[in-house]
C-alpha positions in Angstrom: -78.8 50.2 -40.9 -76.3 48.4 -42.6 -73.9 51.2 -42.5 -74.4 51.4 -38.6 -73.5 47.6 -38.4 -70.4 48.2 -40.5 -69.2 51.2 -38.4 -69.5 49.1 -35.0 -67.6 46.2 -36.6 -64.7 48.5 -37.7 -64.5 50.3 -34.5 -64.4 47.0 -32.5 -61.4 45.6 -34.7 -59.7 49.0 -34.1 -59.8 48.7 -30.5 -58.8 45.1 -30.5 -55.9 46.0 -32.8 -55.1 48.9 -30.4 -54.7 46.6 -27.2 -53.0 44.1 -29.1 -50.1 46.2 -29.8 -50.1 47.7 -26.4 -50.3 44.1 -25.0 -47.0 43.1 -27.2 -45.2 46.4 -26.3 -45.7 45.8 -22.7 -44.7 42.0 -23.0 -41.6 43.1 -24.7 -40.7 45.8 -22.0 -41.3 43.2 -19.4 -39.8 40.4 -20.8 -36.4 41.7 -21.6 -35.6 44.3 -18.9 -32.5 46.3 -20.1 -30.5 42.9 -21.5 -27.6 43.7 -23.9 -27.1 40.6 -25.8 -23.1 40.1 -26.7 -22.1 38.2 -29.8 -19.4 35.8 -29.3 -18.0 34.6 -32.6 -17.4 30.6 -33.0 -16.0 29.2 -36.2 -16.9 25.5 -37.8 -15.0 23.8 -40.0 -16.3 20.9 -41.5 -16.6 18.7 -44.8 -20.1 20.4 -46.1 -20.1 18.3 -49.1 -20.3 15.0 -47.1 -23.2 13.5 -45.4 -21.5 13.2 -42.1 -20.5 17.2 -42.4 -24.0 18.2 -43.0 -25.5 16.0 -39.9 -22.9 17.3 -37.7 -23.6 20.9 -38.6 -27.5 20.5 -38.0 -26.7 19.0 -34.6 -24.3 22.0 -33.8 -27.0 24.6 -34.8 -29.9 22.6 -33.0 -27.9 22.5 -29.9 -27.6 26.4 -30.0 -31.2 26.7 -30.6 -32.1 24.5 -27.6 -29.7 26.0 -25.4 -30.9 29.8 -25.9 -34.4 28.9 -25.6 -33.7 27.3 -22.4 -31.5 29.9 -21.3 -33.0 33.1 -23.0 -32.0 35.3 -20.2 -28.2 34.7 -20.7 -26.3 37.8 -22.0 -24.1 36.2 -24.5 -24.9 34.8 -27.9 -22.6 32.3 -29.9 -22.7 33.0 -33.7 -21.7 30.5 -35.8 -19.5 30.9 -39.0 -19.0 28.0 -41.2 -16.3 27.0 -43.4 -16.2 24.0 -45.9 -12.9 21.8 -45.5 -14.0 19.9 -48.4 -12.5 16.9 -46.7 -9.0 18.2 -47.1 -6.2 19.4 -44.3 -4.9 22.3 -46.3 -8.2 23.8 -46.8 -9.4 23.1 -43.3 -6.0 25.0 -42.2 -7.1 27.7 -44.2 -10.1 28.2 -43.1 -8.9 28.3 -39.8 -6.5 31.2 -40.6 -9.4 33.2 -42.3 -11.5 32.6 -39.4 -9.1 33.9 -36.8 -8.0 36.6 -39.0 -10.9 38.1 -40.4 -13.9 37.1 -38.1 -11.7 37.3 -34.7 -13.5 33.8 -33.6 -13.2 32.8 -29.9 -13.2 28.9 -30.5 -13.2 26.4 -33.4 -15.4 23.4 -33.8 -14.2 20.9 -36.3 -11.3 18.7 -37.4 -13.0 15.6 -38.8 -9.5 13.8 -39.6 -6.4 13.4 -37.8 -4.6 15.4 -40.2 -6.9 18.4 -39.6 -6.8 17.7 -35.8 -3.0 18.5 -36.0 -2.9 21.3 -37.9 -5.6 23.2 -36.3 -4.2 22.0 -33.0 -0.9 23.9 -33.7 -3.0 27.0 -34.9 -5.1 27.2 -31.8 -2.1 26.7 -29.7 -0.4 29.9 -31.4 -3.8 32.0 -31.3 -4.8 30.8 -27.8 -8.0 29.6 -29.0 -9.5 26.5 -28.0 -10.3 23.9 -30.5 -12.7 21.7 -30.3 -12.2 18.5 -32.2 -14.1 15.7 -33.6 -11.0 13.4 -34.0 -7.8 12.6 -31.9 -4.4 13.9 -32.5 -1.7 11.9 -34.4 0.5 10.5 -31.6 2.4 7.2 -30.7 1.7 5.0 -27.6 4.6 6.9 -25.5 3.6 10.5 -27.0 4.3 13.4 -24.6 0.9 14.7 -22.9 -0.3 18.0 -23.0 1.5 19.1 -26.1 -1.5 21.2 -27.2 -3.3 22.6 -24.1 -5.9 24.2 -26.3 -6.9 21.2 -27.9 -10.3 19.5 -26.5 -11.2 16.1 -28.1 -15.0 16.0 -27.8 -15.3 12.4 -29.2 -14.4 9.3 -27.6 -10.8 8.5 -27.5 -10.0 5.7 -30.3 -7.7 4.0 -28.1 -10.1 3.3 -25.2 -11.7 0.6 -27.5 -8.3 -1.0 -28.4 -8.4 -2.3 -24.7 -11.8 -3.9 -25.2 -10.8 -5.8 -28.5 -8.0 -7.2 -26.8 -10.0 -8.0 -23.6 -12.5 -9.8 -26.0 -9.7 -11.7 -27.7 -8.7 -13.0 -24.5 -12.0 -13.8 -23.0 -12.9 -16.0 -26.1 -9.5 -17.5 -25.8 -8.2 -16.8 -29.4 -4.4 -16.8 -29.3 -3.9 -15.5 -33.3 -5.4 -12.8 -35.1 -5.2 -11.0 -38.3 -5.4 -7.2 -38.2 -6.9 -5.5 -41.0 -6.2 -1.5 -41.4 -6.6 1.3 -43.8 -3.3 2.5 -45.4 -4.0 6.0 -44.1 -2.7 8.2 -41.3 -6.4 7.4 -39.6 -5.5 3.8 -39.9 -1.7 3.6 -39.3 -1.8 5.9 -36.1 -3.7 3.5 -34.1 -1.8 0.3 -35.0 1.0 0.6 -32.4 -1.7 0.7 -29.5 -3.2 -2.3 -31.0 0.0 -4.1 -31.2 1.0 -3.4 -27.6 -2.3 -3.9 -26.3 -2.9 -7.4 -28.2 0.4 -8.7 -27.2 -0.3 -7.9 -23.4 -3.4 -10.2 -23.7 -0.9 -12.8 -25.0 -2.5 -12.7 -28.6 -0.3 -13.1 -31.4 -0.9 -10.8 -34.6 0.0 -13.3 -37.2 -0.3 -10.9 -40.1 -1.1 -7.3 -40.7 -3.0 -6.2 -43.9 -2.9 -2.7 -45.0 -5.3 -1.9 -47.8 -5.5 1.6 -49.2 -9.0 3.5 -49.5 -8.2 4.2 -53.4 -7.8 0.1 -54.1 -9.7 -1.4 -56.8 -12.0 -4.4 -56.0 -9.2 -6.5 -57.9 -6.5 -5.4 -55.3 -8.7 -6.1 -52.2 -9.6 -9.5 -53.6 -6.3 -10.4 -54.2 -5.2 -9.3 -50.6 -8.3 -11.3 -49.2 -7.0 -14.6 -50.9 -3.5 -14.0 -49.3 -5.3 -14.1 -45.9 -7.2 -17.3 -46.6 -4.0 -19.1 -47.0 -3.4 -18.6 -43.2 -4.5 -20.8 -40.4 -6.3 -17.9 -38.4 -10.0 -17.2 -38.5 -10.2 -14.2 -36.6 -10.0 -10.7 -38.0 -9.9 -7.3 -36.2 -10.9 -4.6 -39.0 -10.1 -0.9 -38.6 -10.9 1.0 -41.6 -13.0 3.9 -42.5 -16.8 3.5 -43.6 -15.9 4.6 -47.0 -13.8 1.1 -47.6 -15.8 -1.3 -45.4 -18.8 -2.0 -47.8 -16.2 -3.2 -50.7 -14.2 -5.2 -47.9 -17.0 -7.1 -46.6 -18.6 -7.9 -50.1 -15.7 -9.3 -51.3 -14.6 -11.2 -48.3 -18.4 -12.7 -48.4 -17.3 -13.8 -51.9 -14.4 -15.6 -50.9 -16.1 -17.5 -48.2 -14.4 -15.5 -45.3 -17.7 -14.7 -43.6 -18.8 -18.5 -43.1 -18.9 -20.6 -40.1 -16.0 -20.9 -38.0 -14.6 -17.5 -38.6 -14.9 -14.3 -36.3 -14.8 -10.3 -37.3 -14.5 -7.7 -34.7 -14.8 -4.2 -36.2 -13.7 -0.9 -34.4 -16.6 1.9 -33.8 -15.5 4.0 -37.0 -15.7 0.8 -38.9 -19.1 0.4 -37.4 -20.4 3.7 -38.7 -20.9 2.4 -42.0 -24.4 1.5 -40.5 -25.2 5.1 -40.4 -24.2 5.7 -44.1 -25.0 2.7 -46.0 -28.7 1.5 -46.6 -27.6 -1.1 -49.1 -29.2 -4.4 -48.4 -26.5 -6.3 -50.0 -23.8 -4.4 -47.8 -26.0 -5.2 -44.4 -26.3 -8.9 -45.6 -22.3 -9.4 -46.0 -21.8 -8.3 -42.3 -24.2 -10.7 -40.6 -22.5 -12.2 -37.5 -19.9 -9.5 -37.2 -19.2 -8.1 -33.8 -18.4 -4.3 -33.6 -17.6 -1.5 -31.1 -19.7 1.7 -30.8 -19.9 4.5 -28.2 -22.6 4.0 -25.7 -25.2 6.1 -26.2 -28.2 5.3 -24.0 -31.6 6.0 -25.5 -33.1 9.4 -24.1 -36.1 11.6 -24.9 -33.9 14.5 -25.9 -31.9 12.1 -28.4 -35.3 10.7 -29.8 -36.5 14.3 -30.4 -33.2 15.4 -32.0 -33.5 12.5 -34.5 -37.0 13.4 -35.5 -36.0 16.9 -36.0 -33.0 16.0 -38.2 -35.5 13.8 -39.8 -37.7 16.6 -40.9 -35.1 19.2 -41.5 -33.2 17.0 -44.0 -36.4 15.8 -45.5 -37.3 19.7 -46.5 -33.3 20.8 -47.3 -32.0 17.5 -48.8 -34.5 14.4 -49.3 -31.6 12.2 -50.7 -30.6 12.2 -46.9 -32.4 9.9 -44.8 -31.5 10.2 -41.0 -32.6 7.1 -39.1 -30.5 7.8 -36.1 -28.0 10.5 -35.2 -24.3 9.5 -35.7 -22.0 9.4 -32.6 -20.1 12.4 -34.1 -23.4 14.6 -34.1 -24.1 13.8 -30.5 -20.6 14.3 -29.4 -20.8 17.8 -31.2 -24.4 18.5 -29.7 -23.0 18.1 -26.3 -19.6 20.1 -27.3 -21.8 23.2 -28.3 -23.9 23.1 -25.3 -20.7 22.9 -23.0 -19.1 25.7 -25.2 -22.4 28.1 -24.7 -22.2 27.3 -20.9 -18.2 28.2 -21.0 -18.8 31.4 -22.9 -21.7 32.7 -20.6 -19.7 32.2 -17.8 -16.3 33.5 -19.0 -17.8 36.8 -20.3 -20.0 37.5 -17.2 -17.1 36.7 -14.8 -14.8 38.9 -16.5 -17.2 41.9 -17.1 -15.2 42.7 -20.4 -16.7 43.4 -23.7 -15.2 42.0 -26.8 -12.1 43.7 -28.1 -10.6 43.5 -31.5 -7.6 41.2 -31.7 -4.4 43.0 -33.2 -3.3 39.7 -34.6 -4.3 35.9 -34.8 -1.9 35.0 -31.9 -3.9 36.4 -29.4 -7.0 36.2 -27.5 -8.1 37.9 -24.2 -10.6 35.3 -23.5 -9.1 32.1 -24.9 -7.6 31.0 -21.6 -10.3 31.7 -19.4 -12.6 30.2 -22.0 -10.5 27.0 -22.2 -10.6 26.8 -18.2 -14.4 26.9 -18.2 -14.8 24.3 -21.2 -12.7 22.0 -18.9 -14.5 22.5 -15.6 -18.0 22.1 -17.6 -19.9 19.1 -16.2 -23.6 18.6 -17.3 -26.2 15.7 -18.3 -25.7 15.4 -22.1 -27.9 14.4 -24.8 -27.9 10.8 -24.1 -28.5 11.5 -20.4 -24.6 10.7 -19.4 -22.4 13.0 -17.6 -20.5 15.0 -19.9 -17.0 16.3 -18.8 -13.6 17.1 -20.8 -10.8 16.9 -17.8 -7.3 17.1 -19.4 -8.9 18.0 -22.7 -10.4 14.6 -23.2 -14.1 13.5 -23.2 -14.6 10.9 -20.3 -16.2 7.9 -21.7 -18.6 5.7 -19.6 -18.7 2.6 -21.8 -18.3 1.0 -25.1 -21.2 -0.8 -26.6 -20.5 -4.3 -28.1 -22.8 -4.7 -30.9 -23.7 -7.8 -33.2 -24.9 -7.4 -36.7 -28.1 -9.3 -37.1 -31.0 -8.8 -39.8 -31.1 -5.4 -41.0 -29.5 -3.8 -38.2 -27.3 -4.3 -34.9 -28.2 -5.8 -31.5 -26.4 -4.9 -28.7 -24.9 -8.0 -26.6 -23.0 -6.2 -24.1 -21.1 -3.1 -22.3 -17.3 -2.6 -21.7 -16.9 -0.3 -18.9 -14.2 2.6 -19.6 -12.2 4.2 -17.2 -10.2 7.3 -17.2 -6.6 5.9 -17.5 -7.8 4.5 -21.1 -6.1 7.3 -22.4 -3.1 7.5 -25.1 -1.1 9.7 -22.6 -1.6 7.1 -20.0 -0.7 4.0 -22.0 0.2 1.2 -21.6 -3.7 0.2 -21.2 -3.5 -2.3 -19.0 -7.1 -2.4 -17.1 -8.2 -4.9 -19.9 -10.3 -7.5 -17.6 -13.7 -5.9 -17.1 -15.6 -8.4 -18.6 -14.7 -11.8 -16.5 -16.1 -14.4 -19.0 -18.7 -14.8 -21.7 -21.6 -15.0 -19.6 -21.3 -11.3 -19.1 -22.5 -11.0 -22.9 -25.7 -12.0 -24.3 -25.8 -14.7 -27.2 -23.6 -13.6 -30.3 -24.7 -14.9 -33.6 -21.5 -15.4 -35.4 -21.0 -15.5 -39.3 -22.8 -18.6 -40.7 -25.7 -18.0 -38.3 -23.8 -20.2 -35.5 -24.0 -19.0 -31.9 -20.9 -21.4 -30.8 -17.9 -19.4 -30.4 -15.4 -19.9 -33.5 -12.4 -21.5 -32.1 -10.1 -19.0 -34.0 -8.3 -21.4 -36.2 -9.0 -23.1 -39.5 -7.7 -26.3 -38.0 -11.0 -27.6 -37.1 -13.0 -26.2 -40.0 -12.9 -29.5 -41.8 -12.5 -32.9 -40.8 -9.6 -33.8 -42.9 -7.5 -30.9 -41.2 -8.1 -32.1 -37.8 -4.8 -32.6 -36.0 -3.7 -36.1 -35.2 -0.6 -37.0 -32.9 1.3 -40.1 -32.4 2.4 -39.5 -28.8 5.2 -41.4 -27.2 5.0 -42.3 -23.5 8.0 -43.3 -21.5 7.2 -46.5 -19.5 9.7 -48.0 -16.6 9.5 -49.5 -13.5 8.6 -47.1 -10.4 7.0 -43.9 -9.7 3.6 -44.6 -11.1 2.1 -41.5 -10.0 3.9 -40.1 -12.9 2.9 -42.3 -15.9 1.7 -45.5 -15.5 0.4 -48.0 -18.5 -2.1 -50.6 -17.9 -3.3 -53.3 -20.2 -6.7 -54.9 -20.1 -6.5 -58.3 -21.3 -10.2 -58.8 -21.9 -10.7 -55.8 -24.3 -7.0 -56.0 -25.3 -6.5 -52.1 -24.9 -3.8 -50.3 -23.1 -4.6 -47.4 -20.9 -2.2 -44.8 -19.5 -2.9 -42.7 -16.3 -0.9 -40.5 -14.2 0.0 -36.9 -13.4 1.7 -36.1 -16.7 -1.2 -37.7 -18.5 -3.8 -35.6 -16.8 -2.2 -32.6 -17.5 -1.2 -33.2 -21.0 -5.4 -34.4 -21.5 -6.5 -31.2 -19.6 -4.5 -28.8 -21.8 -5.6 -30.6 -24.7 -9.1 -30.1 -23.9 -8.7 -26.4 -23.5 -7.1 -25.8 -26.6 -9.4 -23.6 -29.3 -9.0 -26.3 -31.7 -9.6 -30.4 -31.7 -6.8 -32.5 -31.6 -7.0 -36.2 -31.8 -3.9 -38.6 -30.0 -3.0 -42.0 -29.7 -0.5 -43.1 -27.0 2.2 -45.2 -27.7 4.5 -46.8 -25.2 8.4 -46.6 -25.0 10.1 -48.9 -22.8 12.8 -47.0 -20.8 15.6 -49.7 -19.8 18.9 -50.4 -20.3 19.1 -49.8 -24.0 16.6 -47.4 -24.1 16.7 -43.9 -22.4 14.7 -40.9 -22.1 17.4 -39.2 -24.7 16.1 -41.9 -27.4 12.4 -41.3 -26.9 12.9 -37.4 -27.2 15.1 -38.1 -30.4 12.2 -40.1 -31.9 10.3 -37.0 -32.3 13.2 -35.3 -34.2 13.0 -38.6 -36.5 9.3 -38.0 -36.8 8.5 -41.4 -35.5 6.5 -39.5 -32.7 4.8 -36.1 -32.9 5.1 -35.7 -29.2 6.0 -37.1 -25.9 4.3 -36.9 -22.9 6.0 -38.2 -19.4 8.5 -37.3 -17.2 10.9 -35.7 -19.6 13.4 -33.6 -18.2 13.9 -30.1 -20.1 17.5 -29.8 -21.1 19.6 -27.8 -23.4 20.9 -30.4 -25.4 17.6 -32.2 -26.0 16.3 -28.8 -26.7 18.6 -28.7 -30.0 16.6 -31.0 -31.7 12.9 -30.6 -30.4 10.8 -27.9 -28.6 9.8 -28.3 -25.1 6.6 -26.7 -23.5 7.1 -24.5 -20.2 7.4 -26.7 -17.3 4.4 -28.1 -15.8 6.2 -29.2 -12.6 8.6 -27.7 -9.9 12.3 -27.1 -11.3 15.1 -28.0 -9.4 17.0 -31.0 -7.5 16.3 -31.7 -3.8 18.2 -33.9 -1.3 16.2 -36.6 0.6 17.3 -37.4 4.0 15.9 -39.6 6.5 14.9 -37.8 10.1 16.9 -39.0 13.1 15.5 -41.2 15.7 14.5 -38.9 18.8 15.7 -39.7 22.4 14.7 -38.5 26.1 18.1 -36.7 25.9 17.4 -34.7 22.8 17.2 -31.3 24.4 20.8 -31.5 25.4 22.1 -31.7 21.7 22.3 -27.9 21.3 25.3 -27.6 23.4 28.5 -29.8 23.8 29.4 -31.5 26.9 32.2 -28.9 27.9 29.8 -26.0 27.3 27.5 -27.7 29.3 29.9 -27.9 32.2 31.7 -24.6 31.7 28.0 -22.7 32.0 27.3 -24.8 35.3 30.6 -23.9 36.6 29.9 -20.4 36.1 26.6 -20.3 37.3 27.7 -21.6 40.7 30.9 -19.1 40.5 28.6 -16.3 39.7 26.5 -17.2 42.8 29.4 -17.4 45.1 30.9 -14.4 44.2 27.5 -12.4 44.8 27.4 -14.2 48.2 31.0 -13.0 49.2 30.3 -9.7 48.4 26.7 -9.2 49.8 27.1 -11.4 52.9 28.6 -8.7 55.4 25.9 -6.2 54.8 22.8 -8.2 53.3 20.7 -10.1 55.6 19.5 -12.2 52.9 22.8 -13.9 52.2 23.1 -14.7 55.9 22.0 -17.5 58.2 23.4 -21.1 58.8 25.7 -22.7 56.7 23.0 -25.1 54.9 20.7 -21.6 54.4 23.7 -19.8 52.7 24.5 -22.8 50.2 21.0 -22.9 49.2 21.1 -19.1 48.6 24.2 -19.3 46.5 22.8 -22.0 44.3 19.0 -20.7 44.1 20.2 -17.1 43.3 22.7 -18.4 40.7 20.6 -20.4 38.8 17.4 -18.6 39.0 19.1 -15.9 36.7 18.5 -18.2 33.9 14.8 -17.2 33.5 15.6 -13.8 35.4 13.7 -14.8 38.4 16.1 -13.8 41.3 14.2 -12.2 44.0 17.2 -11.1 46.4 17.8 -7.6 46.7 21.5 -6.8 46.1 23.0 -3.8 48.2 26.4 -3.5 47.2 27.1 -2.2 43.7 30.1 -4.6 43.0 27.4 -7.3 43.3 25.1 -5.5 41.0 28.2 -5.0 38.5 28.8 -8.8 38.5 25.1 -9.9 38.0 24.7 -7.2 34.9 27.7 -8.9 33.2 26.3 -12.5 33.8 22.6 -11.6 32.9 23.9 -10.5 29.4 25.9 -13.8 29.1 22.7 -15.7 29.9 20.7 -13.8 27.0 23.3 -14.7 24.5 23.7 -18.4 25.8 19.7 -19.1 25.9 19.1 -17.5 22.3 22.0 -19.5 20.8 20.4 -22.7 22.6 16.8 -22.1 21.5 17.8 -21.2 17.9 20.2 -24.3 17.6 17.4 -26.7 19.1 14.5 -25.3 16.7 17.3 -26.3 13.6 17.8 -29.7 14.9 14.3 -30.2 15.8 13.1 -29.1 12.0 15.4 -31.6 10.2 18.2 -34.0 10.6 21.4 -32.3 9.8 23.8 -34.3 7.8 27.5 -33.4 6.5 27.6 -34.1 2.9 31.4 -35.0 2.2 33.5 -37.4 0.5 33.0 -40.1 3.5 29.2 -40.0 3.0 27.4 -42.4 0.4 24.7 -40.6 -1.8 22.4 -42.2 -3.8 20.7 -40.9 -6.9 17.8 -41.5 -9.5 19.2 -40.2 -12.8 22.4 -39.1 -14.5 20.3 -35.4 -15.1 19.7 -35.3 -11.2 23.4 -35.5 -10.5 24.2 -32.4 -12.5 25.2 -29.3 -10.5 25.8 -31.2 -7.4 29.9 -31.6 -6.8 32.1 -33.2 -4.2 29.6 -36.0 -3.3 30.4 -39.6 -3.8 27.3 -41.3 -5.5 26.9 -44.5 -4.7 24.1 -46.1 -6.8 21.4 -45.5 -8.7 17.6 -46.1 -7.3 14.5 -46.6 -9.3 11.4 -47.1 -7.0 10.1 -45.6 -3.9 10.5 -48.7 -1.8 14.4 -48.8 -3.0 14.8 -45.1 -1.8 13.1 -46.2 1.6 15.6 -49.2 2.3 18.6 -47.5 1.2 18.0 -44.3 3.5 16.9 -46.6 6.6 20.2 -48.6 6.3 22.2 -45.6 6.2 26.1 -45.1 4.9 27.5 -47.4 7.5 25.1 -50.6 6.7 25.3 -50.5 3.2 22.8 -47.9 2.5 22.9 -44.0 1.7 22.8 -41.2 3.7 20.8 -39.3 1.4 19.3 -39.4 -2.2 19.5 -36.4 -4.8 16.8 -36.6 -7.0 14.6 -33.9 -9.1 11.8 -32.5 -6.8 8.7 -34.4 -8.4 10.3 -37.6 -7.5 10.9 -36.6 -4.1 7.5 -35.3 -3.4 5.8 -38.6 -4.6 8.2 -40.3 -2.0 7.3 -38.3 0.9 3.9 -38.8 0.0 4.3 -42.4 0.6 6.8 -41.6 3.7 5.4 -38.2 5.1 6.8 -38.6 8.6 10.3 -40.4 8.3 12.0 -38.5 5.7 12.6 -34.8 4.7 13.7 -32.6 1.6 16.4 -30.2 2.1 18.7 -27.9 -0.1 16.5 -27.8 -3.3 18.6 -26.2 -6.1 17.5 -25.0 -9.4 19.7 -27.0 -11.4 17.1 -28.5 -13.8 14.4 -27.1 -15.5 11.3 -29.6 -14.6 9.5 -31.7 -17.0 7.9 -30.5 -20.2 6.0 -31.9 -23.2 8.1 -32.5 -26.2 7.0 -31.2 -29.6 8.8 -31.2 -33.0 10.7 -27.8 -33.9 8.2 -25.0 -35.1 5.1 -26.8 -34.1 2.3 -24.3 -32.9 1.1 -26.7 -30.3 4.4 -25.8 -28.1 2.8 -21.9 -27.9 -0.6 -22.9 -27.3 0.0 -25.9 -25.0 2.3 -23.6 -22.8 -0.4 -21.0 -22.6 -2.9 -23.7 -21.2 -0.5 -25.0 -18.7 0.2 -21.3 -17.6 -3.4 -20.8 -17.2 -3.7 -23.8 -15.3 -0.9 -22.9 -12.9 -2.6 -19.7 -12.4 -6.1 -21.3 -11.7 -4.5 -23.7 -9.2 -5.3 -26.9 -11.2 -1.7 -28.1 -11.2 -1.6 -28.0 -7.6 -5.1 -29.8 -7.2 -3.5 -32.6 -9.7 -0.4 -32.6 -7.6 -2.4 -33.2 -4.6 -4.3 -36.3 -6.4 -1.4 -38.0 -7.4 1.7 -36.9 -5.1 0.3 -36.1 -1.6 -1.1 -38.9 0.6 0.1 -37.0 3.6 1.8 -33.7 5.0 5.3 -33.4 2.9 8.0 -32.0 5.2 10.3 -29.8 3.4 12.9 -27.7 4.8 14.5 -24.9 2.3 18.1 -24.2 3.3 20.8 -23.3 0.9 23.4 -23.1 4.1 25.6 -25.5 5.8 23.8 -27.6 8.6 24.2 -25.9 12.0 26.7 -27.6 14.1 26.6 -28.3 17.7 27.5 -25.2 20.2 30.9 -25.8 22.1 32.8 -23.8 24.4 34.9 -22.7 21.8 32.2 -20.6 20.4 31.9 -18.7 23.6 35.1 -18.4 25.0 35.2 -14.9 24.7 31.7 -14.6 26.7 33.0 -16.8 29.6 36.2 -14.8 29.5 34.2 -11.4 30.2 32.0 -12.9 32.6 35.2 -14.3 34.5 37.5 -11.2 34.3 34.4 -9.0 35.6 33.7 -11.4 38.8 37.2 -11.7 39.5 37.7 -8.0 39.3 34.4 -7.4 41.5 36.1 -9.8 44.1 39.3 -8.2 44.3 37.9 -4.7 44.5 35.9 -6.2 47.5 38.9 -7.9 49.1 41.6 -5.2 48.7 39.7 -2.5 49.9 39.0 -3.7 53.6 42.8 -4.8 53.7 43.8 -1.3 52.8 41.6 0.3 55.7 43.0 -2.4 58.1 46.6 -1.4 57.0 46.0 2.1 57.3 44.3 1.6 60.9 47.3 -0.5 62.1 49.8 2.0 60.8 47.7 4.9 62.6 47.9 2.8 65.8 51.6 2.2 65.7 51.9 6.1 64.9 50.2 7.0 68.1 51.8 4.6 70.0 55.3 6.1 69.1 54.1 9.9 69.7 52.8 8.4 73.2 56.1 6.7 74.1 58.1 10.1 72.9 55.7 12.2 75.2 56.3 10.0 78.0 60.0 10.3 77.6 60.0 14.0 77.4 57.7 14.0 80.4 60.3 11.9 82.2 62.9 14.1 81.1 61.5 17.4 82.1 60.5 15.6 85.8 63.9 14.4 86.3 65.3 17.7 85.3 62.7 19.6 88.0 63.8 17.2 90.6 67.2 17.8 90.4 67.0 21.5 90.3 64.9 21.0 93.4 67.5 19.0 95.2 70.2 21.3 94.0 68.0 24.2 95.6 67.4 22.2 99.1 
């Protein structure tokens, strides 16, 4: 019984095993119907001894495993052949030669440094093999694009973050910056891009610090101590993750990461967070602002991180993977793109792999490259991956803030395709409009207040204090006006110049205290004297209606002008009268025009009257027809139909003349109505405000100087004939103020750029010149200066007429004598033709009549002769 049971058990197990084997065999046959897998060899060159290289290799292997697990029906399989570059460019080159010569690879993935990228790019170009590089090429901002078509940069272009950094500097209104970079090819290559882009943002690089990776801590500390002597508190760092820990640990010891300082790191420098778990290093970078490639969180990315964590836990427990490094993500996506391109290339050509005769040929290289460049798919992070023009298209740059034990995203900087080296300069900087686009940033020292960028405000003892001289004089209080309060015994200053100065001071990225000190301008003291007081260090600045001149600039520095530049001429508008419309034409021209109107009508009447009933009738009707027809040609409203071609000819010439006359009349009338025209010559008195306003104005008789708006109006109202002036030459701001008081009776003409406008005065070498000029420029762009002018200058509409030519004269007969000559000759010619042709016909008729009369007489004589002869013969016969 027991044996029987064992026998049945063995029999059942045998059947189960048999059916299982048959099922597996059928499944294998059904699952792969005649699929021939073709191997495509790809080389991988990485620094296998580094943590970064190991993670990237794991990402590449995982990408292939995931790809073929999803596409198990593909007929190609990418086979990886790894080589160790040992972190040296020559080893990478040797590995590339070995892969091409021995393995006959169809593509290469690797190149972690710029030197490796350049060497492998040349090798790939010779062999016509695509090189998928984790680093960009060494190039200049103006390098020629397309030098290596087989080179594909699978990481984010580093120069794209240059635009973001310069934009951040401009957004935070930092005017000076210190650039820290590593003394390697990687560090130096990007510096020209930084310089050009930062200067485009109107930011000054006050110092460029170059630190070698091999520098000892003593050397780094010495370099950082030199930086503490500078007044700038903003640092831009572009060093490798190997140098970041020592740099920031020493910077923190020197107090360069305290409140008031600002640090911005490039994406490569920010990678230290992926390599360093040292709490002291993380602590030393608290408050640092950094840039990273934007990688949105996704399920696939989370799963990859978990798998890598398990892999390295089993293979190398010393490597802890908290997150996938950006290079690993890009390598994963590039491997996926390569596998897709390989499948499309080999299936589209229908060819098998062939043995290469030498390393400079590859049958599938060009086709494979084209497929890689045309690839578009959703990457590991969910973003679209594509490599047009051999570069990865970046969607955004992530702005992060180091806080606590890690980093926190505070904003995104959108990227555009034109942010590449080959399309430099990077001029699409302003994607973030203001600091409102960013979340709250915790800066070094734990403060959320944006650092001002300068050490001037770090201590109260170093706060800037200015003694500001203010020119005070009679008149034009809209520019500068001093008021003294007797109750409080305090002096107040108001005016347009004061408002502009205070607005610019408030906008500076540091605090400036100032005290206004009046300086009387009169007979003994002038504007040159107050400007010279800055050179003598009596004043630290001058604020007022101080004109920029070359002579004054020899001793002091001026900001850019904050008013209109140039000199204008102020004139009085002429009183209008009821016969104003007659002024465009002189009296002789009016009379001549009227005579020709009547003459033309008379000529047409003479020609048309014999054949045209519309020109016939009683004497009064014919006179009315002549006048009506003649003057209706002025507006082309004549309705009588002409029958004679000579009359039509006369009218055509006259209508042409009328067109010229009416156009000239309209143009001259418009000019006269726009502004009162004056002739500036030696016989006309011209007033002026200051000696500067007379510069560049020649051949003018200047009578006297006027100081106030009321004196201007009184002198102009009198005119040259009554002890006043016909015009006043002055700088444009003064004329604008006058026209604000008298907007209807006066106008400004002939503005010329002979002066440089008003500017604030500072000593030579003062940093405030640059900073204040930048604020003035910004106020001008934002329209704030115009708003201030409206408040102080414009109390009504200011009439202005920009005319650099001589004033138009009244038109006279001499101007149009040729036109009237043509019209008169044409009418006379037509009248002559009309008269001469009928006389000729009458003469021919008379002549014909006389001829016929003579012939008739001769015939009668002949008849008489023959008649007489016949009668004589008859008589003889009888």
